[in-house]
C-alpha positions in Angstrom: -7.0 1.1 -3.2 -4.8 1.0 0.0 -5.7 1.5 3.6 -3.4 3.4 5.9 -3.8 4.3 9.6 -3.4 7.9 10.8 -2.2 8.2 14.4 -2.8 11.6 16.0 -1.3 13.4 19.0 -2.0 16.5 20.9 -4.0 19.2 19.0 -4.5 16.8 16.0 -6.3 14.4 18.3 -8.4 17.1 19.7 -9.4 18.4 16.3 -10.0 15.0 14.7 -11.7 13.6 17.9 -9.9 10.3 17.6 -6.5 8.8 18.4 -6.4 6.8 15.2 -8.3 6.7 11.9 -8.1 4.4 9.0 -8.2 6.1 5.5 -8.7 4.4 2.2 -6.7 6.0 -0.6 -6.1 5.2 -4.3 -3.1 3.1 -5.0 0.0 5.2 -5.5 -1.1 8.0 -3.2 1.5 10.0 -1.3 1.6 11.8 2.0 0.4 15.0 0.4 -2.7 13.3 -1.0 -3.5 11.8 2.4 -3.1 15.2 4.2 -5.3 16.9 1.6 -7.9 14.1 1.9 -8.2 14.3 5.7 -8.2 18.1 5.9 -10.5 18.8 3.0 -13.6 19.3 5.2 -11.9 20.5 8.4 -10.7 24.1 8.2 -9.0 23.9 11.6 -7.0 20.8 10.6 -6.2 22.3 7.2 -4.7 25.4 8.9 -2.5 23.3 11.2 -1.2 21.2 8.3 -0.7 23.8 5.6 0.6 27.3 5.4 0.8 29.7 2.5 4.1 31.2 1.4 4.0 33.6 -1.5 0.4 32.5 -2.3 1.6 28.8 -2.6 0.2 26.1 -0.3 3.1 24.4 1.6 3.3 21.9 4.4 3.6 23.7 7.8 7.2 23.7 9.0 5.9 23.5 12.6 4.5 19.9 12.4 6.2 16.6 12.1 4.9 13.7 10.1 6.2 10.2 10.4 5.5 7.2 8.1 6.1 3.9 10.0 8.1 5.7 12.6 10.4 7.6 10.1 10.3 11.3 9.5 9.1 12.1 6.0 12.2 14.3 5.7 14.3 11.1 5.7 12.1 9.6 3.0 10.7 11.5 0.0 9.0 14.3 1.9 5.3 14.9 1.1 5.8 12.8 -2.0 6.5 9.7 0.0 4.3 7.0 -1.5 2.0 5.1 0.9 1.2 1.4 0.8 -1.2 -0.9 2.4 -0.9 -1.0 6.2 1.4 2.1 6.6 1.0 4.1 9.7 1.2 7.9 9.4 1.7 9.9 12.6 0.8 13.5 12.9 2.8 15.3 15.6 1.8 18.9 16.4 4.2 21.7 17.3 5.4 21.3 20.9 6.5 24.2 23.0 8.2 24.3 26.4 9.9 21.3 27.7 11.0 19.5 30.8 13.1 21.4 33.2 15.3 19.4 35.4 17.3 21.0 38.1 20.6 19.2 38.8 20.6 20.6 42.4 17.4 18.7 43.2 19.0 15.4 42.1 21.2 15.1 45.1 
């Protein structure tokens, strides 16, 4: 067994009710296994993490997942293996942005 921390932001934090949780997983588990485990009993969380394309469950393209500060796309995607002490960050979709007027800077 391995223990990993899941750090949540925005909507994920609201849904899960905590900033950080510790999850115990079987050795050799990957990101997909973790996501499935934490969303199994939470429909709202499941709908944020997964989407269905042609009747196949896929990771939502709107969220970002980091393992130890690195995007899973730079690693092995949802098949990225997790090890003891890893920190997985769930980052929800973000809309809008910061508007800075150059004219107000002078």
